N, C-alpha and C positions, 0 to 999 in steps of 0.2 A: 892292947897297945895300939895307939892311934896311928892312922896312915894318912898320907897326903894325896888328895884327889886332884886329878889333872883335867882341866876343861878341854873338851875335844875341839878341834879346829886348827887352822893353819896359824902359824906365827910369822909376823913381819919383823924385819930387822930395823934398827934405828935409822940407817940411811933411807930406807923406804919411807919411814915416818916423816923424816925431814923433807924428802922429795915431794910427798903428798901435800904437806903444808905449803911449800913454795909454789906448787902448781895451783893450789886453790887461790893463793894471793895473786898470782899472775893473771889467772882468769878473771878474778874480780876486778882488777885494774882495767883489763881489756874490755870487759862488759860495761864498766863505768865510762870508759872513754867512748865506746860506741854509743851508749845512751846519751852522753853529753853531745856528741855530734848530731844525733837524731833530734835532740831537743833544740839545738841551734837551727837545724834545717827546718823543723816544724815552726819555730817562731818566725823565721824568714818567710816560710810559705803562708803562715797566717797573716802576716803583714801584707804580703803581696796580694793574696786572694781577697782580703778585706778591702784593700785599696781598689783592686780590679772590680770587685762587686759593686762598690760605691760608685766608681766612675762609670761602669756599665749601666747601672740604674740611672745615674745622672744623664748620661748620653742618651739613653732611650727616653727619658722624660723630656729631654730637649727635642728629640726627634718627634715625640708625641705632640709637643707644643707647636713645632713647625708644621706638622701634618694637620693639626687642628686649624692653624691659621690658613693653610692652603685650602683645605676643604671648606672652611668658612668663607674664604674669598670667593670660591666658585659658587657657594650657596647664595651669597649676596648677589653675585652676577646673575645667577639663574632666577633669583627672586625678582630682581629688577626687570629681567627679560620677560618673566611671567606677567608682571604688571603691565608691561608694554603690549604683550600679546593680548591680554584681557581687554585693554583699552582699544586695541585695533579690532578685536572681534566685536566689541560693542559698537564701534564706529561703522564697521562694515555691515553689521546687522541692521543698524538704523537706516543706512542708505539702501540696503536691500529691501527693507520694509517700505521705504518711500517708493522704490521701483514697483513693488507688488501693489501698493495702493494705486499707483498710476496705471498699472496694468488692469486692475479691477475696475477702474473708472471708465468702463466702456458704455456705449450708448445702447438704447433700447432695441433697435433692429438687430444688433449683434447678439444681444441676450436672447431675443426671441428665436433667432435662427438656431443658436446652440441648444436652446431648450427644445425646439422641435426635433433637432437631430438626436438629442438625448431620449426624448419620448419614443421616437421611431426605432431606437436601438432595442426597445422592449418587444419588438416583433419577434415571432418565433418561427422556427423551422423554415419552410420554403418561402414564407412571406418576408424573410429577412433578405431582401434583394436590393441591389443598387438600381433603383428605378429613377425615372426623370425627376421625381421629387427630391431624391437625395442629391442629384446633380445640381439642381437649382439651389438647394439649401447650401451646399458646399460653395457654390459660386457666390452666394450671398455673403457667406463668411469671408471668402477671399477678397471681397471688395475692400474691407477694412483690416484685413489680416496683415498686410505688408507693413503698416505703421507700427504694429505690435511686435514684429519679428525681432527687431534690434533690441528692444527692451527685454523681451523674453530671453534672448541670448545673454544679455548682461546679467539677468537674474540667475540664470543657470551658472554662469561663470562665478557670480558672487557665492552661490551655494557651494560650488566645488572649492572655491578658495576658503570658505568658512570650514569646510571639512578638512582641508589641508592645515589650516590654522589650529583647528581643534586637535588634529592628529599630532602636530608638532608640540602643541601645548601639553597634550597628554604625556608625550615622551619626556618633555622637559620637566613636567610636574613629577613624573615618576623618578627622574634623576634627582630632583630637588628633595623629594621625600627620602630617598636613599641617603643623600648627603646629610639631611637632618638626623636620621637615625644613626649614621656613622659618627657624626659629631657627638651625639649622646653617648655612644659606646666608647669613643676615644676619651671623652671627658671623664667618663666613669673610670676608665683605665688610669687616667692621669691622677685622679683623686685617691687611688689606692696606694698603700705603702705596706711595709712588711708587718706592721702591727694591725692591719685592717682585719676585722673579724670574719670577713667573707672570702678569704683567700684559701686555696687548697691546692694539692697536687692533682694534676689532670692526666688522663690517659693519652699518651702520644701527643703532647702539645706542640711539637715542632713539625707536625705533618703539614703538607701544603694542601689546603682545602680545594676540593674539586671546583673548577670554574674560576680560579684565581686569575687576575689580570695583572699586567705589568703597569708601572706608573705611566708609561707612555700611552698604553691603551686606555688607561683611566682618563688621562687628560684629553686624549683625542676624542673619546666618547662624549665628554661634557662639551668640548669645543664644537663638535659636530652638531649636537643638539642646539647649542646657542646660535651657531651660524645658520643652521637650517631655519630656526625660528625668525631670525633677523631677515633672511632671504624671503620667507613667506610674508613677513610684515611689509617688506618693500614692494613685493608683488601686490599685496592687498592695497597698499596706498596708491599704487598706479591704477589698480582696478577701480577704486573709489573715485579717482579723478576722471576715469574713462567712462563711468556710468552716466548715461544721458537720459533725462526724462523727456520722452516724446509722446505727445497726445495727438492723435490724428482725427481729422474731421471725416464724417461719413461722405461717401462719394455721391455725386449727382445721379449716378446710375442705381442708387439704392432703391428708389421708388419703383423704377422699371423692373428691377430684379425682384422686388417684393411682389409686384403684380404677376410676373412670370412664375414665381414660386407658388403663389396662390392658385393660378390657373392649373399648374401641374398637380397641386393638391386636389382640386375639384375633379380633374380628369381621373386621377387615381382613385378617388372615392367612388366615382361612378363605376369604374372597372371592378373594384372590390364588391360593390353591391351586386353587380351582375354575376360575378363569380360565386358570391354567397347564395344568391337565389338558385343558381344552377346546382350547387352542392346540396342544398336543402331538398331540391327536387330529386336528385340522385339518392339521397338518404331515404326519402319516402319510398321510392321504387325498390330500393334494396331491402328495406324492412318488409315490404309486401312479398318480395321474392323469398326472403328467409322464412316467413310464415308459411308460404305454400310448400317450400322444400321440407320444413319440419313436419308438416302434415303428411307428405309423401313418405318421409322416413318412418313415421309412426305406422303407416299402412304397410310398408315393407317389413317392419319388425313384427307386425301382427301376422302377415303371411308366413314369415319364418316360424313363428310359434305354432301356426296352424299346421305347417308341414311336419311338425314333430309327431303328431298323433298317427297319421297314415304311415310314416316311416317306422314307428314302433310296431304298428299292426303288421306290416309286411315282414319285419324282422322276426316278430313272434311267430307268425305263421310258418316261415321258413325253418326256424329253429324247432318248432313243435313237430313238423313233418319229418324231421331227421330221426325221430323215434319210431317210425313205422317199422314193423318187424320183417326180417328176411327179405323175400322177393318183393314185398310191398314197398320197399324203399326204391321206388321207381322215379326216374326223371321224366315225369309226365308233363303235360301242357301246363298244369298248375304250377309245377316247379319253375318252368321257363317264364311263365307269366309273372309269378312273384319276384323272380330275379330281375326281370325287366322293370317291374314296378319300383324295386329298390334302387336300381341304377337311375331310373327316371327321377325319383324323388331326390336322390343325392345330387344329381346334376342340377335339379331345380333349386335346391337349397344353396349349392355353390354359386349359381347365377344370382340368386337373391342376395347372398352375402357380398358378392362382388359389387353388385349395384348399390347395396347399402353402404359399403365402404366408399364407393365413389360419391354417393350422396353426402356422407359425412365430410369427405374432403371438400366437396363443393360448398357445404354449409360452413366449414371452417374458413374457406376462402372468402365467402360472403361476409362472415363476421369480421374477419381481418380487414377486409376492404371497407366495411361499415365503420369499423373503428378508425381507419385511416380517414374516411370521409368526415367523421365526427371531429377528429383532431384537426383536420384542415378547416372545418367550419369554425371551431374555436379560434384557430389562428386568424382566419379571415375576420371574425367578429372582433378579436383583439386588435387587429390591424386597422379595421374600420373605426373602432373606438379611439385608437391612438391618433389616426389622421383627423378625425372630427375634433378631438381635443387640441390637436395642433392648430386647426383652423380657428377654434375659439381663442387659443392663446395668441394667434397672430392678429386678432382683432385689436389687441393692445397697441398695434402700430398706428391705428387710425383713431384711437381715443385721445382726446386732448390731455395734456399733462396735468392740468389742474383737477382732473377727475380720477387721477391715479395716485396711489400711495406706493412708495418704494419700500420693498422688502428684500429679503435675501432668499434665493432659491437653494436647492440642495447642493449646488456647486459654489455657493458663496458669491454669486454674481448678482449685481443689482438688477432687479426686474420690476416692472410696473404691474401692479395688481389693480384691475378695474373694479371700481366700487359700484358699477351699474349692474343691472340684472344679468349681464354676461358672466359675472362671477358665480352666480347661482347655477348657471348652466355648466360651468367648469366643474363645480363641486359635484353636480349630478353625474357627469361623465366620469369623474374620478372614482 
């Protein structure tokens, strides 16, 4: 007989079933209402954010354009100022070169005096003295130096002003290059859009880079560079107007001063010759003394070597007699005599060594003094050669101009080179 099986589990009532259905419907309506509200708010937000994004991009594009115009305006101002500075540098350089050419257009006596002073600067050691020849040569230079002083001062001022112009130009050029690079960067930024292939997200893009400046500081920096350059240009213009070309005539005292300088040269040459002869005589005597002292040192060394044998003999005898047996080990007269002999030999050797050391010290002193004499001889020979060369050079003061050819010496000063046999003499002395 079949039976009815019951499914295990709880059983709900019909009201519970109706309640569940109503609850599901109510929740569905509430969720749909909330979703509708969110969709409406999302649409509003999308519209607002899209508009805000477009206007922000438009505003920043406008700001970029304005900034590019402002930077480009300063770039043009700096470019024009740079051109003006370059023109002023060229003008100041030209007038400075004119002043230098006027300064170099000195006469033969001044060139000869400076050349003689330059030659005599090659003297060495003790011979580098301020003797009467130096005094006369400096006096000879001072005769025509006054008329060159103002021109030299203007040349120095022009050089300093050129340095200031170059410095301001360098600073302004640096600012100009920075603005050119900035324009390139900003124009690149202006050309970008959201569809550009080379855009991407960056790490911390809103950071403030180290060393950033404010717009006021930026404008003040460029304005300072421009105003400084303009001020330097005004100063340069005033300096160019103030530079004066002055050429002086040699003084009537130049001939007398030349004669006085040449007399001082001749007197000094005689003193050098006497001093050189004295040094050579001292060198000869010192070398003879060194030879005699070296011979005596060799004799002392031979005597020292000769004393080694007797000392060894005495030592051996004393040592050998210590082996006498028993009572035969007597301190007899032989023992005292050998002991005295050893003491005498040791004293003799010590005295010889002391005298040998003194002789070596004296020899070293002689060699050092000989070296000093020889160095002084070379100095005197060098000084004598230089003074003779100066005398040969000063002959150009008395040679007619039609027999001289103008060249440039080592200091780029115009000098006259004699074509007569005097030139051969100068080459020989050189």
